[in-house]
C-alpha positions as CSV (number, residue, x, y, z in Angstrom):
1,M,114.8,-4.2,57.9
2,Q,112.3,-1.4,57.4
3,K,113.7,-0.4,54.0
4,L,113.5,-4.1,52.9
5,M,109.8,-4.1,53.9
6,I,109.2,-0.9,52.0
7,I,110.9,-2.3,48.9
8,L,108.9,-5.6,49.1
9,A,105.6,-3.7,49.6
10,S,106.3,-1.5,46.6
11,L,107.1,-4.5,44.4
12,L,104.0,-6.4,45.4
13,P,101.3,-5.6,42.8
14,S,98.3,-5.2,45.1
15,A,96.0,-4.1,42.2
16,T,96.2,-7.5,40.6
17,L,95.1,-9.2,43.9
18,A,91.9,-7.2,44.0
19,D,88.6,-8.7,42.8
20,A,86.8,-7.3,39.8
21,F,83.9,-4.9,40.5
22,D,80.5,-6.7,40.0
23,R,77.9,-4.2,39.1
24,P,74.7,-4.6,41.2
25,I,71.6,-5.7,39.4
26,P,68.7,-3.2,40.1
27,Q,65.6,-4.8,41.6
28,P,62.0,-3.7,40.9
29,Q,60.3,-1.8,43.6
30,S,57.8,-3.7,45.8
31,A,54.2,-2.6,46.4
32,T,55.1,-1.6,49.9
33,A,57.9,0.7,48.7
34,E,55.5,2.3,46.3
35,L,52.9,2.8,49.0
36,L,55.4,4.4,51.3
37,F,56.6,6.7,48.5
38,L,53.0,7.7,48.0
39,V,52.5,8.5,51.7
40,A,55.8,10.4,51.8
41,S,54.8,12.4,48.7
42,L,51.4,13.3,50.2
43,A,53.0,14.3,53.4
44,L,55.4,16.6,51.5
45,I,52.6,18.2,49.6
46,A,50.6,18.7,52.8
47,A,53.7,20.4,54.5
48,L,54.2,22.6,51.5
49,V,50.6,23.7,51.5
50,A,50.8,24.4,55.3
51,V,53.9,26.6,54.8
52,H,52.2,28.4,51.9
53,L,49.1,29.2,54.1
54,L,51.3,30.4,57.0
55,V,53.4,32.6,54.8
56,R,50.4,34.0,52.8
57,R,48.7,35.2,56.1
58,R,51.6,37.5,56.9
């Protein structure tokens, strides 16, 4: 019985049963996303300046 199931499973073309891939459509960024990116960029620059000042003192 197990061999019969293996044979049937190998004969069943599972690739033809799969749906085609639908490529996602990119959406424009919102104003909120751009504002948060600006805040994160400024925080990164502030952290880099702080590390520079700490390392320069040594």
